[in-house]
C-alpha positions as CSV (number, residue, x, y, z in Angstrom):
1,X,70.1,131.3,89.8
2,X,72.2,132.4,92.7
3,X,74.4,130.7,95.3
4,X,74.6,131.1,99.1
5,X,77.9,129.9,100.6
6,X,78.1,129.5,104.3
7,X,81.5,130.6,105.7
8,X,80.7,131.5,109.3
9,X,80.9,129.1,112.2
10,X,83.5,128.6,114.9
11,X,85.2,125.4,113.6
12,X,85.4,124.0,117.1
13,X,86.4,120.5,115.8
14,X,89.5,121.9,114.1
15,X,90.8,123.8,117.1
16,X,93.5,124.9,117.9
17,X,93.9,125.7,114.1
18,X,90.6,127.7,114.1
19,X,91.4,129.8,117.1
20,X,93.3,132.0,114.7
21,X,92.0,131.0,111.2
22,X,88.7,130.4,109.5
23,X,88.0,126.7,109.1
24,X,87.0,127.3,105.4
25,X,90.4,128.7,104.7
26,X,92.5,125.7,106.0
27,X,94.2,124.5,102.8
28,X,94.2,121.1,101.2
29,X,96.9,120.6,98.5
30,X,97.8,124.2,99.3
31,X,94.4,125.7,98.4
32,X,91.7,126.7,100.8
33,X,88.8,124.3,101.0
34,X,86.4,127.2,100.4
35,X,88.0,127.9,97.0
36,X,87.2,124.4,95.7
37,X,83.5,125.2,96.5
38,X,83.6,128.6,94.8
39,X,85.2,127.0,91.7
40,X,82.5,124.3,91.6
41,X,79.8,127.0,91.7
42,X,81.4,129.0,88.9
43,X,81.8,125.8,86.8
44,X,78.0,125.2,87.2
45,X,77.3,128.6,85.6
46,X,76.2,130.4,88.8
47,X,77.9,133.7,89.1
48,X,76.0,135.7,91.8
49,X,77.2,134.5,95.2
50,X,76.3,135.6,98.7
51,X,78.8,134.6,101.3
52,X,77.6,134.3,104.9
53,X,80.3,135.5,107.2
54,X,80.7,135.6,111.0
55,X,83.6,136.3,113.4
56,X,86.2,135.5,110.7
57,X,84.6,137.9,108.1
58,X,87.7,140.0,107.6
59,X,89.9,137.0,106.9
60,X,87.3,135.6,104.4
61,X,87.0,138.9,102.7
62,X,90.7,139.3,102.3
63,X,91.1,135.8,100.9
64,X,88.1,135.8,98.5
65,X,87.9,139.5,97.5
66,X,85.2,140.5,95.1
67,X,85.1,137.0,93.6
68,X,86.5,138.1,90.2
69,X,89.4,135.6,90.4
70,X,86.8,132.8,90.4
71,X,84.6,134.4,87.8
72,X,82.1,135.3,90.5
73,X,80.3,138.4,91.8
74,X,80.5,138.2,95.6
75,X,78.2,139.8,98.2
76,X,79.1,139.4,101.8
77,X,76.2,138.8,104.2
78,X,76.9,139.2,108.0
79,X,75.4,136.6,110.4
80,X,75.9,137.9,114.0
81,X,75.7,134.4,115.5
82,X,75.7,130.9,113.8
83,X,72.1,130.1,114.6
84,X,71.6,127.4,112.0
85,X,71.6,126.9,108.3
86,X,67.9,127.9,108.1
87,X,68.8,131.1,109.9
88,X,71.5,131.8,107.2
89,X,68.7,131.6,104.6
90,X,66.7,134.2,106.6
91,X,69.5,136.7,106.9
92,X,70.2,136.3,103.2
93,X,66.6,137.0,102.2
94,X,67.3,140.4,100.6
95,X,70.2,139.1,98.5
96,X,68.3,136.0,97.4
97,X,65.1,137.8,96.4
98,X,62.8,135.5,94.3
99,X,65.6,133.6,92.6
100,X,66.3,129.9,92.9
101,X,69.6,129.2,94.6
102,X,72.1,126.6,95.6
103,X,73.3,126.6,99.2
104,X,76.8,125.3,99.7
105,X,78.5,124.7,103.0
106,X,82.0,126.3,102.7
107,X,83.8,123.5,104.5
108,X,82.4,120.7,102.4
109,X,84.4,119.0,99.6
110,X,82.8,117.2,96.7
111,X,84.9,115.6,94.0
112,X,83.5,116.3,90.6
113,X,81.7,119.5,91.5
114,X,78.0,120.2,91.4
115,X,77.4,121.0,87.7
116,X,75.3,117.9,87.1
117,X,73.2,118.5,90.2
118,X,72.5,122.2,89.2
119,X,71.6,121.1,85.6
120,X,69.2,118.5,87.0
121,X,67.6,121.0,89.2
122,X,67.2,123.5,86.4
123,X,65.5,120.9,84.3
124,X,63.1,119.5,86.9
125,X,62.8,122.4,89.3
126,X,61.4,120.8,92.4
127,X,60.8,123.0,95.4
128,X,63.9,121.5,97.0
129,X,66.6,119.1,96.0
130,X,69.0,117.5,98.5
131,X,72.1,115.6,98.1
132,X,72.6,112.3,100.1
133,X,75.4,109.9,100.7
134,X,75.7,106.7,102.7
135,X,77.8,107.0,105.8
136,X,78.8,104.4,108.4
137,X,77.6,106.5,111.4
138,X,74.9,108.9,110.4
139,X,74.3,110.2,114.0
140,X,76.6,113.2,113.3
141,X,74.6,114.3,110.3
142,X,71.2,115.3,109.0
143,X,69.6,112.0,108.0
144,X,67.0,111.3,105.3
145,X,64.3,108.6,105.3
146,X,63.1,107.5,101.8
147,X,60.0,105.4,101.0
148,X,60.3,102.3,98.8
149,X,59.9,104.5,95.7
150,X,62.9,106.6,96.7
151,X,60.9,109.7,97.7
152,X,62.0,111.7,100.7
153,X,59.5,111.2,103.5
154,X,61.4,112.5,106.5
155,X,64.5,114.3,107.7
156,X,66.1,114.5,111.1
157,X,69.1,116.4,112.3
158,X,71.7,114.4,114.2
159,X,69.3,111.7,115.4
160,X,70.3,109.4,118.3
161,X,68.5,106.5,116.4
162,X,68.9,107.2,112.7
163,X,66.2,105.7,110.4
164,X,68.7,105.2,107.6
165,X,72.4,105.6,106.7
166,X,71.7,108.4,104.2
167,X,73.4,111.6,105.4
168,X,72.7,115.0,103.9
169,X,75.7,116.4,102.0
170,X,76.3,120.1,102.5
171,X,74.7,121.2,99.2
172,X,71.0,122.1,98.8
173,X,69.0,123.6,95.9
174,X,65.9,125.6,96.6
175,X,63.2,127.6,94.9
176,X,61.8,130.7,96.8
177,X,59.4,128.2,98.5
178,X,62.0,127.7,101.2
179,X,61.6,131.2,102.5
180,X,58.2,130.6,104.0
181,X,59.4,127.3,105.4
182,X,62.4,128.7,107.2
183,X,60.2,131.3,108.9
184,X,57.6,128.7,109.9
185,X,60.0,126.6,112.0
186,X,61.3,127.1,115.6
187,X,64.7,126.4,117.1
188,X,65.7,122.8,117.6
189,X,67.0,121.3,120.9
190,X,70.4,122.7,119.9
191,X,68.9,126.2,119.8
192,X,69.3,126.4,116.0
193,X,67.0,126.8,113.1
194,X,67.7,123.6,111.2
195,X,67.5,123.4,107.4
196,X,66.4,119.8,107.9
197,X,63.3,121.1,109.7
198,X,62.6,123.6,107.0
199,X,62.8,120.9,104.3
200,X,60.6,118.7,106.4
201,X,58.1,121.6,106.5
202,X,58.1,121.6,102.7
203,X,57.4,117.9,102.7
204,X,54.6,118.2,105.2
205,X,52.9,121.0,103.1
206,X,53.0,118.9,99.9
207,X,55.9,120.6,98.2
208,X,58.1,118.6,95.8
209,X,61.4,117.5,97.5
210,X,63.8,115.4,95.4
211,X,67.0,113.7,96.5
212,X,70.1,112.5,94.7
213,X,72.3,109.9,96.2
214,X,75.9,110.6,95.2
215,X,78.4,107.8,94.9
216,X,81.4,110.0,94.4
217,X,83.7,111.4,97.1
218,X,82.3,113.8,99.7
219,X,83.8,115.0,103.0
220,X,82.8,117.5,105.6
221,X,86.3,118.8,106.5
222,X,85.3,119.8,110.0
223,X,87.9,117.7,111.8
224,X,91.6,116.8,111.4
225,X,91.1,113.2,110.2
226,X,88.8,114.3,107.4
227,X,91.0,117.2,106.4
228,X,94.0,114.9,106.0
229,X,91.8,112.5,104.0
230,X,90.6,115.3,101.6
231,X,94.2,116.4,101.2
232,X,95.1,112.8,100.2
233,X,92.3,112.7,97.7
234,X,93.2,116.0,96.1
235,X,96.9,115.1,95.9
236,X,96.0,111.9,94.1
237,X,95.0,114.0,91.1
238,X,98.0,116.3,90.9
239,X,100.3,116.2,87.9
240,X,104.1,116.2,88.3
241,X,105.5,119.8,87.9
242,X,109.0,121.0,88.9
243,X,109.0,124.8,88.7
244,X,111.4,125.3,91.6
245,X,114.9,124.0,92.2
246,X,115.9,120.4,92.8
247,X,119.7,119.8,93.2
248,X,121.6,116.8,91.9
249,X,121.8,115.2,95.3
250,X,118.0,115.0,95.6
251,X,115.5,112.6,94.2
252,X,111.8,113.3,93.4
253,X,109.6,110.3,92.7
254,X,106.2,110.3,91.0
255,X,103.6,113.2,91.2
256,X,105.7,115.9,92.9
257,X,104.9,119.6,92.5
258,X,107.7,122.0,93.4
259,X,106.4,125.5,93.0
260,X,108.5,128.3,91.7
261,X,110.9,129.6,94.3
262,X,110.9,126.3,96.3
263,X,114.1,124.3,96.8
264,X,114.9,120.7,97.4
265,X,118.4,120.1,98.7
266,X,120.0,116.7,99.4
267,X,116.5,115.2,100.0
268,X,114.1,112.6,98.8
269,X,110.5,113.5,97.9
270,X,108.0,110.7,97.0
271,X,104.7,111.9,95.6
272,X,102.0,112.8,95.6
273,X,103.4,115.9,97.3
274,X,103.1,119.6,96.8
275,X,105.8,122.0,98.0
276,X,104.7,125.7,98.2
277,X,106.5,128.6,96.7
278,X,109.5,129.8,98.7
279,X,109.7,126.6,100.8
280,X,112.9,124.6,101.3
281,X,113.4,120.9,102.0
282,X,116.9,120.1,103.1
283,X,118.5,116.8,104.2
284,X,115.0,115.4,104.6
285,X,112.4,112.9,103.3
286,X,108.9,114.0,102.3
287,X,106.5,111.1,101.8
288,X,103.2,110.6,100.0
289,X,100.1,112.7,100.6
290,X,101.9,115.7,102.1
291,X,101.3,119.3,101.3
292,X,103.8,122.0,102.5
293,X,102.6,125.6,102.3
294,X,104.5,128.7,101.2
295,X,107.8,129.8,102.9
296,X,108.3,126.7,105.0
297,X,111.5,125.1,106.1
298,X,111.9,121.3,106.5
299,X,115.4,120.3,107.6
300,X,116.8,116.9,108.7
301,X,113.3,115.5,109.2
302,X,110.8,113.0,107.8
303,X,107.3,114.0,107.0
304,X,104.4,112.0,105.6
305,X,100.6,112.1,105.2
306,X,100.5,115.6,106.6
307,X,99.6,119.2,106.0
308,X,102.0,122.0,106.9
309,X,100.6,125.6,106.6
310,X,102.7,128.5,105.4
311,X,105.7,130.1,107.2
312,X,106.4,127.1,109.5
313,X,109.6,125.2,110.2
314,X,110.4,121.6,111.1
315,X,114.0,121.0,112.1
316,X,115.7,117.8,113.2
317,X,112.7,116.0,114.7
318,X,112.9,112.6,113.1
319,X,109.5,111.4,111.7
320,X,106.2,113.2,111.7
321,X,103.0,111.7,110.2
322,X,99.2,112.1,110.1
323,X,99.6,115.7,111.3
324,X,98.1,119.1,110.7
325,X,100.6,121.9,111.5
326,X,99.4,125.6,111.5
327,X,101.0,128.8,110.4
328,X,104.2,130.2,111.9
329,X,104.9,127.0,113.8
330,X,108.4,126.0,114.9
331,X,109.0,122.3,115.6
332,X,112.4,121.5,117.0
333,X,114.1,118.6,118.8
334,X,114.7,117.9,122.4
335,X,116.7,115.1,124.0
336,X,115.1,111.7,124.1
337,X,114.1,108.6,122.2
338,X,113.2,108.9,118.5
339,X,109.6,108.0,117.5
340,X,106.8,108.9,115.1
341,X,104.7,111.9,116.2
342,X,101.1,112.9,115.5
343,X,100.6,116.6,115.9
344,X,97.7,119.1,115.7
345,X,99.4,122.5,116.2
346,X,97.8,126.0,116.2
347,X,99.3,129.0,114.6
348,X,102.5,130.5,116.2
349,X,103.1,127.3,118.2
350,X,106.5,126.3,119.4
351,X,107.0,122.6,120.1
352,X,110.0,120.6,121.4
353,X,110.0,116.9,120.4
354,X,112.3,114.1,121.7
355,X,114.4,112.7,119.0
């Protein structure tokens, strides 16, 4: 069995961060979202992985390498334009051969991994197996319709009037039967070859399509709100670890990780929090559900429920919350009235905030 991991796409909902960085490499708890998926694939016993790459191919290659750090053998597969999930299967045809495979969207996050799903597929081997979860507004997703016996009878991509609240999670398992299906469909109204149409083709031709409704945690990390929520979820599972320096004037409370080379000076840190290697927190408060990347500087400020990417600085700006701050960002004060701020800042930004 092989895996096909989709790491192309423009990441428009995460702009301006994704103007200069691949959306799959935005970190939660200081680790790229893509890495959690690769680790889940390796844990399921799948080692041959094809990674679909687009405009951010070089950045993905540099981050993932040959896959050996994950116990994987990585093959990179270029996709000139993001023309749909079914199109990704078409361009990966030579790599996939006649093997069964799991297709994993690189910006999706599933707590608990996919091992049970892969094991179930190997035992029963339907032509396709899809993962579903109930969502409050299914219009933004592929949506499945089940009959009273729980069998999949219809799929629709981003419908205006959904027939159920069951959204497709970004993990699919296929036999080689999918290859004929993806070549038999035409572009949707969005101009893409939709994997939902290909699976519907399987259903229409009598193939066996099974579904599993997951009750655990899943998120598509395609926007800032969901990215912060995934960061919160991951941080809830961290264990306290102080490998860096915390001076006597500082207090760390609960599940706080201070990586080697990081320093906390005259500050209070209330977990769950992760401080990356080489970062310094001075005369500040860092509150729960915050991850600070490598080589950052937080001075005379308050920060909570936020993600700060590497090599950024926040100096004397009062309180920041619910924010995603890119790489090489400088946040500094300007005259004015102190307030809480909500920020989404791209890499190399410079922002002046009234304090």
